N, C-alpha and C positions, 0 to 999 in steps of 0.2 A: 504493500500500500504506500502511496506517495503522501508526503507531508509538506505543509507550507513552510518555506524557509524563513518566513517573517514571524508567524505566530505559533507554528507547530501543530496547527489543526490538520486532521486527516483530509486528504483530497480524493475525490472520486476520479475514476479513470477518464482522462481526456478533458478535464475542466481547464478553463483558461485563467479564472480568477478564484481566489480563496473566498468561500462563503462567509468566513468569520471576520477577516480583516480587510478583504478587498484587494490584497496584493496580487500581482500577476504570478501565476504558478512558475516556480523555478527562479524567481527574482529574490535575491537576498535582501534583508533589511539594509538600508543605506545605499541601495543601488538606484535610487530615484533619479539622481542626476544623469546617470548613464541612460536610463530609460527615456527621460524627457528629452535627451539630446538626439535620440534616434527619430527617424522620420515616421509619420503615421503609417499604419499597415496598409491602408487604402484611402483614396480621396474621400472626404466627407461629402455625403449627398444631402443637399438641403435646398429649400426655397424660402424666400421672404415674401409674405403675402400681407395684404391690407393697405390702408392709406394713412389715416391719422393715428392709429395705434397698431403698429405692425406686429406680426408674429413670425417667428422663425420655426419652420417645420423641418425637423432634422430626422433623417432615416438612419438608424443604427444597424450595422451588420455585426455578426458575431466577431468578437475581438476588438470592436470599437467601444470607446468609453468617453463620456463627457463629464465635466464638472461644472456646476452652475451656482450662481448666487442664490441663497435660500429665498424661497418665495417667488422666484421668477417662472417656475413651471406652470403652464396652463393645462396641459393634458399629456397623457402617455398611453401607449397601448399596454395591454395586460402583461405581455411578455417582457416588458422593460422593467428591470429591477432598479430600485433607487435606494441609496443609503447615505445618510447624513453623517459626516465625520470630519475631523480636523485634517487638513492637508499635511502631507509628509508621512514618511514611514517610521523614522526614529523619533524618540522623545524630543530631541533637540530640534528636528525639523518641524514637529508639531508646535513647539513653543514659538519658534520664529514665525510660523504661519499665523498663529494667534496674534502675535505682536504686530505683524504687518497689517492684518485685517482690522485690528483695533485702531491703529493710527489713521487708517483710511476711512473709518466710520462704517465699514461693512460688518455684516453679521460674523460671528466667530467661526461658524461652521460652513462648509461647502457641501452641496448635495451631488452625489455621483450617480450616473446613469449608465447602464449597460443591458444588453439583451440576454435573456436566459436561454432562448432557443430561437433560431431563425431571425429574420429581419424584424425590427420594431421601429416605432416612431415616437418622438417626444416633441412638444411645442413649448416655446418660451416667448415671453413678451415683457416689455417695460411696464412701469407703474403709472405713467402719465403720457399724454399725447406726444408723439414724436416718431422718430425713425429708428429702425434696427439696421445695423451695417456689419457685414462679415469682413474681417480683415485676415487675409491669407498671408501668413508669415513664413519665410524661408528659414532654414537652419541658422540660428544665431541672430536673426533679424529682430530688432526691438521697435516697439511702438508704445508711445506714452499717451495716456488718456486721463481725462478729468476724473475726479472721485465720483463714485456712485454710478458710473456708466457701464460697468461690467455686467454682462448677462450670463454667458456661458462660454466654454472653450473645450477643445480637445485636451486630453490629459498630457499630450506631448508639449503643450504650451505651458511655460513657467510663468507664474503670477508673482510679481514682486512690487516694490515701491521705489520711487526715486524722489529725493528731496530737491527742491529748486535751489540753484546755486547762489542766488542773490537775495538779500534780505528784502529789498524793495519789491522784487517780483513776488515773493511770498505774501507780503502785506497788501499790495495793491493790484496784483495781477488777476484776481478773480478766481484763481484755481487753488489758492492756499499754498502751503509750503510743500505739500505732498502730491505727487502724481502716481497713478497706477502704471506699472511697467509690465509689459507682456513680451516674452522672448520665444521665438519659434524654434522648431517648426510646428505648423498646425494652424487651425482656424480659430479665431476668437471673435465673439459677437458682442458689439457694444450698442448702447441706446442713449439717445439724447433728444432734446425737445425740438419741435418744429420740423423743418427740413434741413438737410445737410448740403453744404457747399464745399466742393473739393478743389484744392489748389495743389499744383506740382511746382514748387518754387525752384528756380535755378540757383546756381551758386551766387551768393550775395544778394539775391532778390529779397526785398523787404515787403512784408504784409502787415498792416496795422489793423487791429481787431478790437472791437469793444470788449472790455474786460468781462470775463465770464462766458463769452460766446465761443471759446475754443473748446472743441471736443477732444482732439488729439493730434499728434504729429510724430513723425519719425525721429529717431534719436539724433540724427545729424542736424536737425533744425535748432537754431539758437533762439531761446525764449527769454524775453525781457519785457520791461515796461518803460513808458516815457510819458511826459506831460502832454496833455491834449492841447497843443497849440499855446497861444498866449493866455495870460491870466483871465482876460474877459471871456475868451472862448471856453476855457476850462470851467469857469464858475457859472456862466449863463448859457452855455451851448447845449445843455441838456444831456450831454454824453458822459458826464463825470470828469474827474480831474486827470485820469490816466487812460492810456491806450496800451493794450498788449501788442508787442512787436515780435514778429516771427521772421527770422532771416534764414534763407535756404543755404544749401540744397536740401530738398526733401518734401515729402507729402504732408499736407495739412488738411484737417477737417474742421469746419466751422458750423455751428448751429444757429438757426434763425430765431429760436425761442429758448430762453433759459428758464429753469424752474423758478428762480426768484422773480422773473417777470410775470410768469403765469400766476404765481401766488399773489403778487401785487395787484394784478388785474382782477382776479377772482375775489380778492379780499377788499377791494375798493380803496386800496391804499395809494392810488395814483393821484398826484397833486399837480400835474401839469407837465407837458413835454412827454416825449417817448421814453425817457430814461430818468434816472435820479439826477438831482441837481448837483452842482459842484459842492455846495455847502452840505448837502446830504451825504456826499462821499466822505467829507471830513468827519462828520458825526459818526459815520459807519465804521471808522477806525476803532471806536470804542464799543461797538455793538453791531452784530450782524443785522443786515436789513431783512433777512429771512425771518 
């Protein structure tokens, strides 16, 4: 009889994953980095459907596994098994996973999905009107996204965090000090508000974006903030004191509706202009506008 090299539980003949701990059969504890560095067994089959609140319909074949943010699943077929657990195989990896997810504001646990027999299907969606977008990452390719945008990913994709390099960017950039970091290979699905606008910046090309409207960008893109023109424009222009600046080369995704804008409109907190005033931006240094 075969036994799991991670937890020691007995394994039935021909199984791919341990039913006790979820580790891949034949994979020793601590071998996560080697597993995640390998390419997915087969291309992930999926479709993104809908308009204002899209859903990702993902077909799983035997041997394929996904992990998702808790609460993002909409449906699954009966032969898809799900299990909520901490990420990582060793105690140290689990602790680091909890630490990363705590500082990003995500739930402490991830939910893993795989089929028990034959092909299965599972659907995921965001929590508010917006778009879903799949990002296909090559081996070692890195993409950075705003907090709370993660939906699900293949288990070959590594989920981490990256701190902004400059104090001003963290204070005024609209994304905070921490960005979520995904490293390929594999597909990761993200969600943000409104519609998405895609840019492919050339070397040295500069894009100025309203703070908070950045969804994500490739690792090679330089992210910073700058004053929004002169003092009069900054205070009375209705766009806030600062603009986020992105300098290529690399791909950038921008959203047309932020969650804070949606909350402000639904809550009747709009006081004039399309955005917060410059004075409001100053007061927001001492308290979130959300």
